[in-house]
N, C-alpha and C positions, 0 to 999 in steps of 0.2 A: 587747807586750813581755814576755819571760819573766821570772820572779822572779829567776833567776840573773843575768841581764843587769842588771836593775834594782839588785840589791844590789851588783854589781860597780861600776856607775856611781856609786852613793852612796859607796862606799868610796874610789874613785879621786879623787873631787872633794870629799870630806868637808872637807879643809882650807880650802875656800872660805869656810866660816863664820868662819874666823879671819883674814879679809882685813885688818881693822883691827888685829888683834893683831900681824900681821906688820909693819904699818907702825909701830906703837908700838915694836917691837923693832928698828927700823932697816932693814927690808927692804921692797922694793916689794910692794904688795899683790897685784899680778898674779902673783907667784910662787906664790901659794896655789892657782892654777888649773892650773898645769902638772903633769900626771900624773907621779908618781914624784919629780920634782924638788921638788914641794911638801912631801913628807914629809921629805926631807933638810934643807930649810930649817927645818922645824918642829923636827927634832932639834937643829939648831944653836941655835935660839931657847931651847930648854929645856936646852941644854948637855949633850947626851947623845951618845955616840959613834955614828959612822955604822953600825957593825956591828949596831946595834939594828934596822936596816932588814930584816935577815934574818927577824925575827919578823913583819914586816908582810906577807910573801909566803907565810906558812904558813897554810893555811885554818884558820878558827875561832880560831887563836892571834892572828891579826891583829886580831880584834874586841876582844880584851882588851888588846892592845898599844895600840890607839888610845885606849881608856879610860885607860890609864896615862899616855899623852901628854897627854890632856886634864887630868888631875890635875896633872901637872908644869907645864902651861901656867898654870893658875890660881895655882900657888905663886909664879910670877913676879910676880903682883900682890899678894903677901902673904897669900893665902888659905890658911892652914895648918889652919884648923879642920876637924874631921872632917865637920861638917854642910856646909861649903862644897864639900868634895871630893865628897860624895855627890850634892849638887845638880848639880854640874858634870857628873858621869857620867850622871845621869838626864836632864838637860836641857841638853846641850851646845849645841844649836842656838839656845838663848836666852841661856845664861850667857856663853859666849865672845863673841858679838857685843856683849852689854851691857858686858863689860869693855873691849872694843875701842872702843866709841863713847863710853863714859862719860868726861867731862872730869875727874872726880875720881879715877878709878882709874889708877894709874901703873905702867908696866912697869919693873921693876928686875931684872936678872939674878940668879938664885939665888946665884951665887958672890960677889956684892958685897952681898947683903942680910945684915943681922945674923942670926946663928944663933938659931933659935927653940928654946928648951929645953923639952922635953916633960916633963910630970909623969910620975911612976911609973905612975899610973893610965892616962894616955894611952898610954904605951909598951906597957902590958899589953893595952889595948884594941886598939891597932894590930896587935900581934903576933897576938892571937886572931883578929881580923878577917882578917888576911893568911892565917893558917893555914886558916880556914874557907873563904875564897874560893878559895884555891889547891886545897884538897882537893875543893871542890865542882866546880871547873872540870875537874879530872882525872876525877872520878866522872861528870860530865855528858857530857864530850866525848872522853875517851881510853879509860879502862877502868873497870870496876866489879867488885866482888866479889859473887858469888852463892853460895848454898848450895842443894844438891839436897834438897828436902823430901819428895819422893815417889819411888816406884819405877818410874815410867813409862819411864825410860831404862836400867834395869838390864838386863844387867850392864855396859853401856858406861859409864854413870855411875851411881853408887850413892848411896843415901840417906846423907847425912853428908859427901859430897864438897863441898869449897869450891873454886869456880871463879874464874878470872880471865876476864872477858868483854871482848873487844876491841870498843870502839865505833867505832874509826877504821877497822876492817876494811872495813865496808860504808858508812862515812861516818856520823858522829854526827848525831843529830837536834837541832834547836832545840827546847827544851821548850815544850810547849803552854801550861803553867802555870808561868811563871818565879817567881811569888811563892809559895814553899813553904818549909817548915821543912827545914833542911839534913840530909842523910844519912838521911832516912826516905822511905818510899814514899808511901802514901796516908793513913796514920793516925798521929796524934800519939802519941809514946811515953807510956806509963802511962795511956792512955785506950783505950776499947774501940771507939768509933765516930767520934771527933772527927777531922775532916778535917785533914790536914797542909798543905793548900794553899789559896790564895785564887784565885778566878776573876775578879778585877777586871781582870786583863790576860790575854787569850787570844791566843796567837800562832798563825798558820797553820802548816801543816806545811812544813818545809824541812829538807832533808838536805844536809850538806856532802859534797863528793866523798870517796869512800873509796879504799882501796888495791886492792879486789877486788870482784867481783860474787858474789852468792850462787850456790853450785854444788850440784849433786846430792850428797847425803850430808853436807853441812855440818851441824854441830850449832848451832842458832840459838836465841837468846833473843828473845822477842817479847812484846808486850802482848796479853793474852788477848782475842781478838776478841769473844767473847760477854760480855765484862765491862763493856760500856758501861752496863748497868743491873744493879744489885746489890740483893738482899734481905739486909740487914745481918746478921740472925741466922743465916743459912745461906750465908755468903759463899763457902764452898767449893763450892757447887753453882751451876750456871748458872740465872740468873733465867728464861731462856726455856724451859729444861727443866722448871722448876717450874710455869710457866704451862701447858705442854703436859700436865703430869701432873695438876695440881690445878685448872686454870682461872684465867683472869685475875682474876675477881672475888674468889676466895678469897685468892690470893697478895697482892693489893693491898688487901684489907680485913681482914686478920688480922695486925696488927703484933705481937701477942703470940706468934704462931707464926713468922712470917717476918721480923719486924723492919721498920723503915722501908725504903721503896724509894727508892734514890738513883741518880743517874747519875754517871759518872766520865769525864773527858776521856781521850784515848788514852794519854797518858804516865803516867797514874795507875791504869791497869788492871793487874791482876795480871801478874807476869812468868812466862811459861811457857818451858820449854826442850824442844825436840823436834829431830828430824832432818828436814832438808828433803828430801822425797821427790820432789816435782814442782815444776817451774819454769813461769813464764808461757808459755803456748802448748803445753804438754805435754798429752797425753791419757793419763789414768791409769786403770788397772783392777786390781782385786785378785781373783785366782782361787785359792780354797783357801789363803788367806794369802800367796800369792806375788804380788808387785807386778810389774805390767807398765807400762812407759812407752812410748807410741807403738808398742805391740805388741811391744816388746822386753823380755825377761825381765830383771829387776833382781836383782843379788846382795844377799842379806840381809846386814845388818851382822854381823860375826863373833860378837858376843856377844848377839845378839838372843834374846829369850825368848818363849815362848808356853805355853799351858796344855796339860798332858798328863794323861791318865787312866791312873793306875798301879794295876795289880792285883797284890796280894801273896797269900801263903799265910796271911795273918792276922797276920803279924809287923808291928811298928811301926817307925818310923824313929827311931833314937836321935839325940840332939843331936850326938854326936861325928861320926857319919856325915854328918849334914847340914852340919856345919862343914867336914869334909874335902872334901865335894863343893861347898862354897860355895853351898848352897841357903838363901836368906834369906827367900823369900816364905812366907806362911802356907800350911799344908797343910790342905786341906778334905776331910774324909772324906765319901764318898757312902754307904758302908755299912761293914761290918766288914773288908772286904778291898779296897775300892776307894777311891782317893784322887785328888783333883785337885791337881796340883803344877805350879808355874811353873818351867820349866827351859829351859836352853839346849839346843841339839841335841846338843852333846858330852856334857853332863851326863846327858841322857836315855839316851845310848848306854852310859854308865858304869853307870847304874842297871839297864839291861837285863841286864848281866852278873852281877848279884847273884843268888845262888841262891834267895832267898825272893821275888824279883820274878817273877811269872808272865806279865806282859804289860804293854806300854806302847803307847799310841796317842795321837796328837796330837788335841786337841779342835778340831774344825772345824765352824763353823756351815754347814749345807748351803745350796747355791745356791737362790735364789728363796724363801728363808725371810726374810720381811720383819721388820726390827727397828724399832720405832717411834721409838727414840732415835737412830737413824742418820740423818745428813744425806741427803736434804733433808726427812725426816719425812713422806714422801708414799708411800702404798702403790703408786702407779703405778711407782715405782722400788723394786722389792722387793729392797733391798740389806741386807746385814748387815756386821758387822765383818770377816768373812773372805772374803766375796764381794761386791764393791762395784764400781760403775761399769759401763761406761766413763764418764768425766766429763772434760770439757775445762776446763783451768785458764786463766782469763782473762789476757789480755795487753794492755797499754796500747796504744790506737790501733786495736785490732782490732774490727770490727763483726760482730755475730752476729744471726741472725734471732731474734725473740721470738715465742713462742706460748703458749697456755694450758698446754701440757704442760711446757715447759722453764723457765717463769718462776720456778718454785719453786727452781730451782738458783741463780738469779742475783738474786732480788728483794732479798735483804739487801745485796748489793753495790750495787745501783742506789739503794736508799732510804737505807740506813744509812751505808755507807762513802763513797759518792759523792754523797750529800746531794741526791737528787732526790725529788720528790713522786710516788710510785708508787701508782696506784689500779687495781684489777682489778674490772671490772663484767661479770659473766657470762664470756663468752669474749673480751672486749675489754680491752686493756691501755692505760692512759694514763700518760704520763710528763710531769710538769709541765703537766698539763691538756691535752696533745695526744695523739691516738691514736699508738701506737708499734707498729711491726712489726719493729723492729730496735733494737739498742743498741750504741754505741761505748764501750768501756771507757776510763776516764781513768787508771787505775792498773794496775800489775802486781800479780799475786796468786801465792801460793805454797801448796803442800800439805805440811803438817807431820805427822809421825807419830812416836810413841815406839818405841824398840827393844823394849820389853816389850809386845808387840803385844796381849795380852789384859788389860793393866792400864794402859791409857793413854787419857786423854781428849784426843783429838787431832782432826785435820781430818775424820776419819770421823764425828765427833759434832757438830762445829759449822762445818764447811766451810772456806772459803778464809781465808788470812792476808794482809791487804793490806800493801803495801810500807810504808805509813806506820806500821804496827805493829811493824816490825822494829827491834829494839834493838841487837843485836850478835852477834858470833861467839864461841862458847865456845872459849877458846884452850888452857888447861891447868888441871890440878888442882894446887893448891898446898898443900892439906891435906885429909886424909880421916879422919873419925872414925866408929867403929862405935858406934852408940848402945846396943847390947846388951852392950857390954863395958866393964870398968873401966879406969882409966888404966894400972894395972899388969898388966892381963889382956889386953893387946893392943888397947886402944881406938884407938890411932893405927895406921892402915893404911899402914905405911911404904912398901910396894911401890907404892902408888898416888900417892905424893906427887911433884910436879914432873914429871908426865907429860902429854904433849899429849893433847888430846881428839881422837879419831878416830871 
C-alpha cells in the first residue's frame, strides 16, 4: 500500500475514534464511519458551520483543521486548559476515546456551557501561541522568506536580494524533525553551534501534491546534498571535500581545526538556491561552458556570468565605471595589465569598446583537463567545470547496469540517499549483501547550476539533487539591499523590488 493511500484512508476514517463521542452528543456512532458525512456530523457536534468543510479538502490545511476540530471536541467536555488541548492534539487516538467511554466525563454543547473567563496571562499566551503556530504553518507549508548570501546566481539574483519562495509550487514537505525552535533553521539564536531541533521524533519523507512540476530553468531552493555531515568550524565548506583534501583521519581527529563532526537530517541541511538545468532522465553535457541536454544546445540564462581575462594598457578600473557597468564581483589582477573579471556577455562587449581595453577573452578550462574537485572525483572521468559529461540524471523506476567504472557516479545515491548497504570488493559490487549488476532508482534526481558559472558550488561539484531535498520555487524578489551602499546612498535597489524570478 502506498503512503499516499494510507494517509488518505487514515484521514477519511479518522472520526471513527470519536464513535462514543458521537453517541454522547446524541448521534448514532455508525455515522462516524461514513466518509465525508462523518465530518459534517462532527462539525454539528462542535457547533461549527458547514462551510468549514472546505478547509478539510485542501491538502495539508486539512491536517490542521482536524487538530482544531479535536480541540473543539474536548471543549464540549469542559476541557479548556491549555495542557488538555495540547494532549488532545498530540494523542487524539487515546484522549477522545477516553472521553467517550468515561462514565464521569459528560458532553455538554459549548453554547450551553457557562462561559470560561480567561485570565489576562492566558489570553496573551493563547494569542502568542496562535501567532507562532499560524506563522510556523505558513513558513512550513506555504511560503518562506530567504535572502541571497552569495553571488552564485548573479546577475539573475544578487547578494542582498530577499526572496519569497513558494513551497506549495512543487508541494510542501512534511518536516523530518517536527520538534524544532520556531523560525530558525539548524542553529539556535545567540549560539554558535547549538542545535535548534530535537530528533526524538523523525518523520519519513512525504510531499503533499503541488501545483506544478519542476521544469528546466526553474530557480529552485533545496537542501544542500553534501550537508548530511558537517565540520562545525568550517560549515561553509563541504565535509566530503575536506576529507578528500586532508584525509578522513585528520578531519575527524582535529576538532581544534575543523570542529566537531555532526550529522544533520535532510530538512536541517543548508538551503541552497540554483537553477534547474537537468531533469530526471536527461543526459547532460557541458562543452566549453555550453550546456547540452539530450544532445540539444541549451540557451544560457540572459544574465549569466563567467570569468573573463581582460587585458588593458595598464589603466585601472575606477569605481564609477564599475558601478555604471554593474560589475560587482572582485577583480583579480594577474599582472600589471591583465585582470580576471566576472562579467555577463553584454558587459564584456561594453568593456571591449573602451579605448584602454586591449583584449578580452573568456576563461575556459580546456577539455580533458581533470579537476579533482569536480564530481565524481575520479580521474577516469577527466571532467572540469567547463567541460563535463556526458552524464545521465537518474529517474525513479529506471534500471541501469552497474559496473566498476560507473559506480562512482551513483554510489552516493545508492548508499546515502536511498539507504542501501553498498560494498565494493575489487571489481565486484554488493548491495545489501547481494552481488549487483544493475540498480533501479527509487527517487527522481535533478541537476542544479548557478548562473554565475565560475563562482558557483553546484552539481558539478557534488552531483545530483534528490527529490526529497527540494524545498520550493523562488517566486519573486520583495526587497533588495546593496551591502556596499548606505541607506541614503542607494542601498535599496528599487528597480529589483517586487519582480518575479526568471
